[in-house]
Residue, then its C-alpha position, 0 to 999 in steps of 0.5 A: m775685795a777680790k781674792t787672787t789666786p797665788a799664780q795671778f799674785v806670782q803673775e803681779v809680782r813678776q810684773e812689777v819687778a819688772k817696772v823697777t829700775w835697778p841702779t848700775r854698779k857704779e851708782t851702788m858704789v858712789s851710794t855706799a861711799m857717801v853713806f861711809l862718809m856720812v857715817i864718819l862725819a857724824a860720829l866725828f861731829f858727835f865725838l867732838v861735841d862730846e868732848i866738849l861738854a866733857v871739858g865743860m863738865r870738867l871746869i863746872f864741877g871739877f870732875g868728868g870723864 
């Protein structure tokens, strides 16, 4: 395995960073909004499932949260 000098390493890192296609501000905002939307939908789904299960437990066992 070839040894790399620190200067060569920094040069290679800069070359790789130059190849990166960075998202635009609009793409970042849309992606962020979609993440928040999916988090809200997942939270609502699990809340509803939890409530349904709690009602079922109360009906079956006569107790529950």
